[in-house]
N, C-alpha and C positions, 0 to 999 in steps of 0.2 A: 408412322405412316402420315398422322397428321402435317408434318413439316412438308413430306411428298407435295400431298396434295396442294397446300398454301406456295409451295414452290409453282407444280407446273398450272397452277388457275392465273399467279400474276405473270408469271413468262407467257403466256397462252393472251389474257388480257394487251400486252404491250405489245406484241406480235401481232395481233387483230389492229389493235391502235392502229399503230403503223398501217396496217395491209391494208386496210380500209381508208384509212386516209387518199391513201396512195390511188386507190381505185378512184375513188369525190376528185382527187385533182386532175388524175389522167382524164376522167371523161369528161369536166368543166373549164380547169383551164387549162395545162397544160400535157398535151398527148404523148408526150414519151415517159412521163410520170406510170404511165398505165402499163408501160414495159417495166417496170421496174415494181412496180405492183405482180408483175406473173412471174418476176425472176424472186421474187420473196415470197408468194403463191408455193415456191418450190422449197422452198425451206421449211416453211409453215405446214404445210403437205406431210415430209417429214417428222416433224417436231411432234405434228399432233398424234400422228401413225405411232410413233413413239414411247410418245405420254401415254394413249389408249391402250395399252402391251404392257407400259406398269402399271395403270391405275387398275386396269380388269383386275388381279391378283389380290389387290389393297383392300376391294372394297365388294369380293366376291359372296361375302359369307354376310354382310349386313343391307349391302343395299342390289337387292337384284330388281330392282325395277331400270336402275342407271346402268347394273351391268348386260341387261337388255339391249338398253341404247346403247352402250358402247360397243358392244358385238353385232347390232346393226349398222350402226355407223364403219366399224371395220369393213365387215360383208361389202357395204355399198362403195366403201373407199378401193377394195378390190374389184368389186365389178365396172368400176370405173378404169380401171389400170387396165382389164381383160377386155374393155369396150372402144377405149381406146387404139392398144393393139390390134384388134380384130381391123379399125378402121384404119389404121396406117396399113394394114397387110392390103385389102381392098380398095385402097380410096383411087386408085387409077380408072378399078370398072362400076365405080359409082354416078350412078347418070343424074341426079339428082343436085341441088346446087349446095355446094361444099362451104360458103359462105355462111350462110344458116346451120350448118352442123361446128361450124369452128366456133359461131357466136355460143351454141348450147354446151360445146366443150370446154369451155371457159366458164361458164355461168356456173357449173356443176360443182367445180372447188369450192367459189365462193358461199355455195348454200350450203356444204358441206363443212366447210369450216364453221363455218354460222352453227351449223348442228353439233357439230363438236366441244363450241363454246357453249351452248345453251346445257349440254351435258355435264360438263366442268363445271360450269354455276351448280348449278344444282346440289355436285359432288360436293363442292366445297359449302355449299349449305350446309347442307346433310351435317359435315364433318365439322362444321363451328358451331350447329346446336349441340352436337355431342359434345363436345368441350366445357360448355359452357354449364 
């Protein structure tokens, strides 16, 4: 159990570091890097959902607080997917500026990935304290 949490935490750290770096470079220096950050966000999202599904049964008995946070995270991701799908279906009939909505839809996965990283670090910290 501890080794799985360790691997997930470190993989998430590496991918998040690359993701945040590409976002910052894309916003400040080279605009094309923002596209790479968005492509990496797809991989990051899949990884984080799978990691949340793996972590949930591992911490179910010991850490109910972080289990609730993981459940909240997966529910938020599911809600985001449903909203994106509905907006895709009704995109032509939306009367307001779609650019603002696009920015919001790009910002939400960034916030969700940071929330998952926070949860993962909390789980890692508790697991590390238990092993000592």
